[in-house]
N, C-alpha and C positions, 0 to 999 in steps of 0.2 A: 830632469829635475824641475819642479815648478819654480817659477821666479819668486824671489823673496818679496814679501809685501813691503811696499814703500809708501810714503805719504802721497795721497792722491792730489793731482792738480785740480784746480777749480773746474767745476762743470761749465759746459758751454751754455750761457744764457739761462741759468737755472731760474725757473719760475714755477708757478703751480702746475700740477699735472692735470691736463684736461681729460675729462671723461664725459661720455654721453650715454644717456639712457634710451635714446631712440632717435629716429630721423626727424628732421624739421619738415614742415609742410612745403610743397613744391614752391620754388622760387624765393621762399622767404629768407633764406640765409645767403643767397648768392650776391656777389658784387654786381654793380651796374653793368660792367662788361660781360660777366658770366651770364647774367640774366638775359641780356640781349642775344647772346650766342644760343642760349637754351631755347628761347622763344623762336628764334630763326630755325633751329634744327627741327623743332616740333612742327613748324608750319610747312617746311619744305620737303620733309621725308616721311614716307608712308609707314615704314616698319618700326620706327623708333620714336622715342619721346624723351625730352629733357625737362618737361613741365608737369610730370606726374602721371601721364597716361600710360597705358600698357604697351609693352613691346609685343609685337605680333610674331607669329610663325610665318614662314615663307614657304608655301607648299604649292606645287604645280603652277608656279609663276605668279601666284597671288599672295598678298599679305592678308593673313587670316587671323582673326581674333581667337585666342585660345579659350576653350571651355574648362580650363584647369580649375581645380579647387584649391591648389596651393600656388602661392605667388611669392617671389623673392624681391625684396626692395633693393634697388640700385641707388646708392647715395653718393653725392659729391664728397670725396674723402677730405676735402679742405673745410667743409662746413656741416657735413651730415645732412644736407638738404636732399629730400627725395627727388630723384630725377625720373625714374620709371619703375614699373613693376614687371618682372620677368616671369613667365609661366613655367611651371613644371609640366612640360608638354605631356598631354595624356597619351596613353597607349594607343588609342584609336587614331589620334593625330600623328603619332609616330608612324604607324602603319600606313597612313595616307601619304606621308612624305616618302617612305621607302617605295610604296607602290607607284607614286608619281615618277620617282627616279628610275624604277624598273621599266616602266612604260616608255619613258623618254629615251632610255638606253637603246631600245630597238631601232630607233631612227637616228639618234645622235651618233651611235657607234658606226653607222653606215654612211655618215655624212663625209663629204670630201675633206681631206686634210686642209685644203685651202679655205673651206668654209670655217673650219675651226681656227685656222690662223687669222682669218679676218675678224672673228669674234675677239680674239686676244688683242689684236691691234686696236680695235675699237674700245675695248675695256681700258687699255693703256691711256687712250685719249680721255675717256670719261674720268678716270682716276686723277689725271693731271688737272682736268677742268674743275673737279669738285674736291680737290684735296683739302681745301680749307675746312670744309664741313666735317670730313673725317677727323682731321686734327682737333677741331673744336670738341667733337664728341669724346675723343680720347682724353683731352684735358679735363672735361667735366666728370667723366665716369672713372677714369683711371688715376688722374692726378698729375700726369706728366706736365712739364712745362710745354708751352706751345712749340718752341723750336724742336724739342725732343719728340713731341707727337708728330711733327712733320717728318722727322727722321724715321720714326716707326713706319709711316706710310711709304716713304721713299725706298727703304730697304725691301719692302714687299713689292713695290713697283718695279724694282730691278729684276725680280723673278718674272714678273709679267712680261717685261721687255725681252728677256732672254727666251721666253716661251714663244715669242713671235717667230723664232727660227725653227718651229716644230716640223715643217716639212723635211728639212735636212736631218733633224734629230731622229725621225722615224724611218729614214731610209733603210731598207733591208739589204740582203746580200744574195747574189746569184752566181753560180759557177757551173760550167759544164763538166760534170763528173765522169762522163763516158760519152762515147759517140751517140749523139742525138738524145742524151739524157741530161737534164738540168736539175740541180737542187737549189732551192731558194728558201730564205728565211725572212719573215716579215714580222713586225711588231703589231700586236693586236691589244685592244683594251681588255680590262678585267671584268668590268660590269659596274655595279653600284659600289662606290667607295664611301668612306666616312672620314671626317676630320674633326678632331676634338682639340679646341684651341685654349690657351691659357689666358689669364688676365693681364699679364705683363706686356704682351704685344698684341693688342686687339685688332690691328690691321695687318701687321707683317706676317704673322703666322697663318691666318686665313689665306693670305696671298702667296704663301709658300705652296699651298695645296690646290687652290681653285684653278689657277692657270695650268698647272702640271697635270692635274687629273682630267680637266675638261678638254684640254688641247690634245691629249692622247686618246680621246674618244670615250672616256668614262663619264658617268654621272656621279653626283656628289651629294651627300647629306652632311651638312656642317652643323656642329654644335659649338657656338662661341661660349666663352666664359659667361656664367650667369652674373658675374660681377660687373662686366662692362661690354654688353653685346652691341652697343650702338654702332660702332665702326663696321662690324660684320653686316648689320642690317642695311647700312648705306651702301656697302660694297655689293650686296645682293641686288639692291635696286639699280645700281649702275650696271651690273651684269645684264639685267633685263633691258635697260636702255641701250646696251651695246648689241642687242639682238639675240641674246641667248634664248633658245626655245624653252617653252614651259616644261618644268619638271627636271631639267638638266641639273640645276642647282636648287637644293631645298635647305632651309635653315630651321632647326628646331632648338629647343632650350631645355634646361633643367640641370639636375645634379646626378646623383648615383643611379636612380632608376633609368634615366635616359641613357647614361653611359652603358649600363648593363644591357639595355635593349639593343644598343649599337653592337656590343660585343656578341650578343646571342643571335641576332637576326640572320637567318641562312642566306638571304639575298645579298647581304653586304659582304664583299669579297676582300676588302682591305681597309685598314684603319691607320691613320696618321695621328700621332699624339705628341704634344709638347706640354710639359708640366712637371709636377713633383714626383718624388720617388714612389710614394705609396700608391698614388693613382696610376702611375705609369706601369708599375709591376702588375697591378691588378688587371689593367687593360690588356697588357701584353699576354699574360697567362690565360685570361678568359677568352680573349680574341683568338689566340693560337689554338685553344682547346676546341674551337669550332671551325678550325681549318683556314682562318683568315691570314693574310699577310698583315704584319704589324710592324710599324716603325715608331719607336717611342724614345723621345729625347727627355732625359730625366734631370736630376740635380747636378750641382757642380760645386767645386771649390777651386777657383782659378788662381794660380800663383803667378806673380811677377817677380823676377830675380833682378836685383840691382847690383851690377858689378862696379868695382871701384873706378874703372875707366869710363863709365857711362857718362853721357852728357847730362849733367846733374839737373839742369833746368828742364830739359825735355823729359827726362825720366820722372821727375817729381810731378810735373804738370800732367803727364800722361796717366800716371797711377791715380792721381786725385780725380781726374775726369772719369776714368774707368771704374773707380771704386764707388763714387758717390753720384754719378749721373743716373737719372731715373730712380733716385733714392735707393740705389743698389739693387733694384728689382729686375735684374737682367741675368739670364743664365750664363752669360759670358762676362759678367762683371768681374773685375779684379777684386777678390775678397781677401787675398793674402799677399803681402809684400815680404819677400825674403831678402833681407839686407846682408850682403856678403862683405866680410872684413871691415875696412874703414867706413863703409857706407852706414854703419850703425850710428855714426855721428850725424847723419842727415835727418834723424827722427824729429828733432825740434823744428827744423825748417818745414818738414812735411806737415807737421801739426799746424804751424802758423799759416801755411797756405790753405789748408783745409778749413781753418777758422774763417777765412775770408769768403767762403761760399755762402750764397744767399739762399735760404730756404723760404719758399713762399708759394702762394697759390699760382697755378700754372699760367694764368693770363697776366699776372703782375709783371711789370717791367723789371728786367734784371734778375728774375728768378733763375737760380741755377739748378735747384731740385725742388720737387714738390713733396706732398705727404706720401706716406705708405698707404697701401690699398684699404686697410680696415683697422678698426680698433684692436681686433684680435691679432693682426699682424704686428701692430705696434707693441702689444703686450708680449708677444713671443720674442721680438727683437730686444726689447729692454730686459727681458728675463735672461737672455743669453749674455747681454752685457753684464748684468749682475752676477752671473755665474763666473765670469772672468775675475771679478773682484774676490769672490769667495775662494777661488782656486789659486790666488796669488798673482794674478795678472796685474799689469799697470795700465790704468785707464788714462792714457796721455791726453785724450780729448774725449769729452763725455757729451753726447747729444741727447741724453735723457732729459726730460723736462723742458725741452725746447718749445718755445711759444712764438707765434707769429702775430704781430699786432693786427687786429681786425678779424682774426680767424681763431677764436678761442677754442673751437671744437674740432680742429683739424687733427689728423693722425700724424703729428709731427715727431720726427726723430732727426736730430741734427747730425752732421758728420761726426763719426766716432772713430778714434784710433786706439787700438789695444795692443800693448806689448804682451805677447803670450808665448806659450810653448805648444808643441804638437799634441800633448796629452790633455789639453784643456777642452772642455765641451765647446767653447766658442770657436775653436779651430776644427773640431771633428764634425760639427754639424753645419749644414748650410744655413746661413743667417737670413739671406735675402732681404737685406736692408742696408742703410748707409753706414756700414761698419767695416773698417779695414783692420785686419789682424796683421801685426808685424812680428815676423819670426827672424831671429838672428842666425846666421850661418858663417862659419869661418872660411869656407872654400866653395868653389863651384861644385865640387863633388858632393859636399854636404848638402848644398841646395838641391842638387839633382836627387839625392837620396830622400829628402823631405817630400819632394813632389811625387816621386815614383812610389813611395809608400802610401800616398793618399789614394783612397778608393776611386776617386773621380778622375775623369780624363777628358773634360770638355775643351778647355783652353789653357794656354800658358804663354808667358812672354819673358824675354830677357832684354835687358838694356845694357849695351856694351858697344864699344867702338873697335872691338877686336873681331875680325872675321874668323879667326881660329877658335875663339871662345864661343862665338855664335854657332859655328859648325858642330863643335862638340856637344853643345846644349841641344841643338836640333836633332842630332843623331841619337842621343842617349835618353832624352826625356820621353817618358811613356804617357804622352798626351796626344790627342788626335789633331789639335789645331794649335799651331805654334806661331808666335809673333816675335820678330827680331826688331826691337825698337818700335813695335806696334802693340799697343796695349790690349786691343780687342780684335784678335785676328779671325773675324768671321769671314769665311770665304765668300767672294762674290759669286753670283749664281751661274756663271759659266763653269765653276767648280761645284763641288758638293760638300754638304756638311759632313764633318768627319770626327766628331766627338767620339770617345771610346770609353773602355772600362765601364764603371758603374754609371756613367752619364748617358749610355745609350743601350737600348735593347732592340734587337732585330738584326737583319743581315744587310739591308739596303737602306742607306740614309736619304736625307731630304735633298730636293732640287738638283739642278745640274744633270749630268749624264746619269747619275744614280737615281735621280728622281724619275727620269724616263723609264729606267729599268723597273722601279717599284710599281709604276702604274701600267706596265705593259707585260704581256706574255708573248713568247715566241711561238710561231707556227712554221714548221719546216715542211716543204712540199717537194717531192721528187717526181719529175715528169719525164715520160719517154714518148717521143714522137719520131718513130723510125720511118724513113721514106719507103724502105722495102716492104713494110707492113701492108702498104697499099696494094702490093702485087703478090706477096709471099703466100704460099698455100700449105706450109708445114710448120707445126709448132715445135719449139725447142723445149726439151725436158731437162737440160743440163742445169746445174746450180749456177745462178747468175753471179758473176764476179765483177762486172762493170769494167772489164779490161778492154 
């Protein structure tokens, strides 16, 4: 049953609703700090710009100006200032990238595993040395706060560090199956692979794929998001500085035509994708139709269950951080809080703590979350908030109309808390913004039923001080990644990503042991070296039994 309509609490800092009709000229709307960072990025890095110049393709080890006739503006989401223009990579440029990767594969796949390990170790050093540049690019293009942008990079860096153990990860197996007969299995690369990255993690997601694909002997064509390609272009340049041979990594750009070209090209053997449902299903189906391996991480609706015995302070702080960090633009964000029994009374305190979060431009001191990625994203988020009102939900904290002094054109949405039911649109659809849906449940079994009936299965969490309750939840919940008193249970890279249900398409997930499996194929060889063959003079025609 829909919740009864009640009087609405006052909106959070209601002011005029900002709209923009186009981007500002380069540098014109940036703060002094942001302008300095933008100028420094443009000066020091070859493939990207934050002062209005074009982003380049990276093909055959060189940054190449595109001859595209279609360009996409990348703007600072806090000011709508033009940062760079991204090409819709032409078909001939795409072919050049795949050709470069195919040619490089002939030698890179035959290189020593120690050579590939040495590259990954040097890349790790380069990323640490130049992490500030990557973080600055993320703040400008994506809108994250500077500490959150650093976290974006560091979670990707952990995958790089784990890939430094590639010699052990690639070890095969050998056994003597019969007298003088050995059977061995070894892992070999696939060939040219492709990675299609989303806007919300411009560094982490490319770093899920680059070290895993390259360390296993493959070559890679990377398409970063057309909304924020800067981090990927810096990473590409760092790969070159780390000694990566020409053509092993290539970076191209664009939208649907580029994605379709990746899916259709016969030389590409595997595709890694992270993003939304519609694109992910399209890529999975089109890629599989041409015989490719595909791993696709899609949408999510992650629930956190608050039990009456939970540590209240820890639980509320954890949920607020997981719901509103990165402006809710994380596939593992907590977007639904399921309050069990007496914890219904915690809603006012939850709202009060959320009100204290500071929304601001990412370089501003004390900013807790920044803008959402685009005016279109803002419109979609506010539309979903409005739908809750129309369906009888209670807007306990309303972030619509949020304005930040000094940044009148930003894509601002403040922290929002909605009391809703599972029938409402705001619950059924992924919002991907700073909006927390609160659902009430009487018992743990009711909470489990709510979660298990949801189509998504990326992540979930429970807050409790009871081991028995935690065990029951972990065993019965139908979600791939579970946190116990941990709000965002993303596995570290010695494990593998394990989202399930409608949150993942494919058979083999990202990074860890499964990441090695995705980027390799087994070859099994059976060899017979019989000493008596050197002197024997009669062939055997009996059926071989290996006894």
